[in-house]
N, C-alpha and C positions, 0 to 999 in steps of 0.2 A: 518399787521407788515411781516418784512422781514427776515427771522432767515438766512438770507445767505448776508447782505449788501455787501462783498467784492467781490460776484459775478455778482451782479448785473450790467447790461449794457453789458455783454461778453458773449462770445457762448461757440464754442467747435472748437479745434484744435488739429488733428491728422496726424501724421508724420512719414512717413517710418516703418510702421508698416508691420511685417512679422508675421506669425504663423504655426506651424508645427504639423501634427499629425504622429506620428509614421513613419516620415523622408519625409512625403509628405507635398507639401505647399497648407495652406486653407487659407491663406492670402498673399500676393505677394506685396511688397512696395505701402501700401494703405496708402494715403495722401490724408485728406480730411478739409475742413475750414467749420463754420458752425457758420454764426452771431449771436447775441443774437435775440431771439424772432421767429427764423427761424424754420420752420417747413419742416425736409426734410425727404424722405422716401429713405433706402436700400431696392433695386428692383432686383430680379433674381431666376432662378430655384434654385431647392433644389440643396445643395452643393456647391453654390457660395460663400459661406463663408458669406452672410450678419448680420447671430446670432452668426456666431464667434467674426465679428466685436463689435455688440450689446453688448454681453459677456464681452469685454475687456474693452468697456466704463464704464461698471457697475461694475466692478471690480471685475468679477465671473469667469475671465481667466485673464492669462497672455499672454502676446507676448514675442516671441525671442528677436524682436529689435523692436525699435520706441519709440515715447513718444504720451503722451496725455495730452492735458490741457484743463481743464474746466475753463471760467473766466479770463485766463493768470495764474493761479495756476496748478501747475504740478502735474497730477495724476499717471502718469505714466512715467516713462524714464528709459530705459535697459540699455542705456550706462552707468547707475549711479546706477544699481539696486535699483533702485528708484521707490516702487509700495504702493499707499494711498490704505488701504482697503476698501471694497463696503459700510462699515457702516459708513465711513468717507467720502464719496464722495457727500453726501447731493443732492441726485438725488431721483425722484420718479420713477417708475417700476410699467409697467403694463401690464400682461401677458395674454398669449394663453389660459389657464386655469384658469382665475381668481385669485389661488393662496389664497382665503379665509380660515379663519380658521373657520372650521363646527361647534363648541363648543360657538363660541362668535357671539352677535348679531351683529347688523349691525354697531352700534355705536361703539362698542367693536373693530371689526376690522378696522373701519376709524381710530378710535384714537391709533393705535397701532405706525404709525411712530412717534407720538408725544412723546409717553413713551421713545422709543428709544431713539431719540432726546434731552430729558432730558427739553422738554416744560413744563414749570410749570402746575401742575393738574390745574390749578385754570381756566386757558386757555381753557382747552380740550373741554367742554362742548362747545362753545362757538364756537369754530375753527371747530368741528365736524359738527355742524348743517348748518355752513357757507359751508362745502363742500358739505355736503347732499342736500343744496339746490340748489347750482350749478349745481348737475347733476339731478335735481327733483326726488329726493327721500328723500325729508324732512320731510315725515312723516311716514316713513319707515323703523325709525333707531333701534325700538325694537325688529324687528324680527331678524331669524335666516336665512343664506343665501339659506335653502334647501327649506325655504317659500317663494322665490322669481324666477323669469324666469331666463331665462339665459341673455337675455341683460339686466335686474336689476342687476345681479349679476356683471355684467361687468363695469358696473355702479358704483356700490361700490367699486368696484377696482378703477375703477379711482378717485375717491374722494380720497380713501386712500392715494393714489398717489400723490395728490393736498393739501391734509391739511396742511401741514409742509410748504406749500407754497416754494417748491422747485426752482432753477432757471433752472434746467432740467428734464426733462422725457424720459424715453426710454419705447418706447413700443415693443413689441416682438409679431406679429400677432395677437392684441388681438382681431380681430372680425371674425376670421375664425372658429369657433365654434358656427356661427348666422347664421340664414337663410339670405337670399339673401334682402329681404326687410328688415330687422331689421340691416343687415349691411352697408346698404345705411343710415340709419336715425340715429344710432347711431354713424356711422364714421363720419358724417357731423355735428353732436353735440359735440362732441370730437375735431374735429377740431376747432371748432369756440371756442371752451371754454379754450384752448390750447393757440390759440391767444389773446382772450380778458384778459387773466391772463399774457400775454407776456413772456410766458414760452419757452425756448428751447426745439425742440423735435425732435427725432430720433426715426423713423416709421418702423420696418420690415415688408416687406410684399412679398409676392411674387404673388400679384391680379395685373395686370396692371391696371384695371380701378381704382382701391381700390387708389392706388400711382397717376395715374393723377387726380384724383377728388380731393383729400386732400391736398396732398404736395405744399410747394411752390417752392422746387427744387427736383429732383430724381438723385441718385445717381444708376445708373444700373450697376449690378457686375455679372462678368463670372468667374470663374474659378480662386477665390481669387483676380482679380483686378476690379476697378471702371473701367468700359467702357468708361464711360458718364455719366457725372454730370451737369442738365442743368433743367432749368424750363421747366414744362410740355410740355408747347406750341413749344419748343425749339426742345425738345425730337421728339414730334411725327412728327412735321413738317420738321425736320432735321437731322436724327437720324446719326451717325457719319458712321455707317458702315451697311453692310444688315444683321446683327446678330441682331444688336440692333431694327433695323426696324421689322424682324422677329417676334421676341420676344413680343415686343410693338402691334403687330398687326396692323401697320400704314395703310397697304396695300397691295396689291399682288407683289410678288417679283419675276421679269421674269431674266432669264438667256440668253444672246443672244450675238450680235455682234455690234458694230458699223461700217459701212461701206458708204463712200462718203457720210455723213452726214445723214443716214438712221439707226433706229435701227433695227434689223432682228432678232425675236426671234429664239434661238438655235433650238426649237421643231417644227418650221416651224410656219408658218403664214405671215399675211398681213405686210410689213414694214411700219415703221412710221416715219416722217422725224426730223431730229433733227438737222438742218443746222446751228445754233450756237455754238454746241459745240466742246470743243477743244480735247475731248478724242477720241481715236480709238480701235479697237481690241475688246477683250472678255469684255464684261461689265454686271452689273444686274440692271436693270431698276426696282424703287419703282413706283406702280403707286397706288396712294390714292384713296379710293372709291369716296370722292369728286372730285377726278381729271376726270372723268366719267360721261357725260352725253348723255341723249340719242337725236339721229340726225334724223332729216327729209331727208338728204343729204344720198342717197344709195353711192357716193363716200369716206364716212367715213369710218371708221376701220370698218368691218361687226364683229359681236359676234354672237356665238353660246348658246342659253339658257341651260344649264344642269340642275338647280336647281332655284326653286323660292318660297320666303315665305312673307305670308302677317304680315306686323309687324305697324296694325293700318293706319297709314295715308301716307304709302309708300309701296311699296316689294322691298325685300333684292334679287338681282339676283346673281348668279354664272354663269359666259357664258366663252365658249372657245374663245381665241384668233382667231379667223377664223373659220375653220368648220372640220380642222384635227381632228382626237381622241388624238393627241398627242398633240395638242397645249395647253399653258401655260392658265391658269384659271383666269380671271379677276373678284373680288367682287365690286359691287355697287349697288345701290339706283337708282330705278325706280318708276315713277310716274304713270306708267299703269301696268295693269297685261301683264304676258306673257306665254306663253305655253313652255314646256321643247321642245330642236328642232327647236326653232324659231330663224330666225337670225335676229338680230338688227343691224343698224350703230349706232354707238355712237362714239361722240367727245373726244377728251384727251386735257385737258387744258395743256397745254406743261409748264406754270408757276409752276404746282402744282407737275411735276413728278421729279425725281432724279436718276441720274445716279451716278452708282459705280464702280468705275474701278475693273478690276478680283480681281487684289490685295489685297484689302479690303476686298473681300468674307471670 
């Protein structure tokens, strides 16, 4: 049963959203299109505007300008002073703090959206049980929230969000209160369920690894703007600028100059050839860990080991580019142990390196 057939097969369109708090911009000309059934993460540091954008989608806040459409239907059109109330938007929401009613049993919590939307009471038991089964809590309907673990409480919140079969679910950092192992498991289950049901999802997080592992696309936000919106692989391997690369921790970022086809680190160290680049002058070099490999050729780039951590099947190494104490640091994986102060020759895979002009920094 789909209680919103008019929205089936369509997604979310956001255009020209501006929002101010005390005269300061919280969102600046935000435009974003999300396909039906797509899982999009809003990722960025605290204060970047991701939660504000989610609240506007939910109907919990209004922008100064812009439009929001769900499935082609207008939810927000500030030019015409049109705002659909939150309770009329037919969406599910999952919050960071679960937002469960402590005096209600699990079944009653999950059934709450059905009552609010006027679904016949005769259908409640079947829909609630189906939702609980979907989140692997089918036998816990008679418990109270305080009798559940944190992970189970968040599963109840997810069941409540999907019980009325909304076309859209909004997630506000739903896993941030859970420990790392549970975050990983529940995150995968959550994403798999959303995709299984064909629901369009917008997921707010500040956790890069979480966004990269769960989302179909990620909108990276900074200072109220979407800086880049792409598939996780594209963001990781082809960030639009050094800030995105640094925020996503895609590799080591090294300031320097291109001179006669060679990259020279600004803080000193051996030069590396870049014969095919069209850039000159000041640049930032991105060196992913996967671009660095150990070498037996003493003519390759020498690095000085600063720190080493055993990670089970390999070693994570931090090493200075060259031998100067001021030289930039590379982070990479190594298949053999090494000691601090060791000088290792490494080869750089030129195809994995990325150069940014200084103006993009």
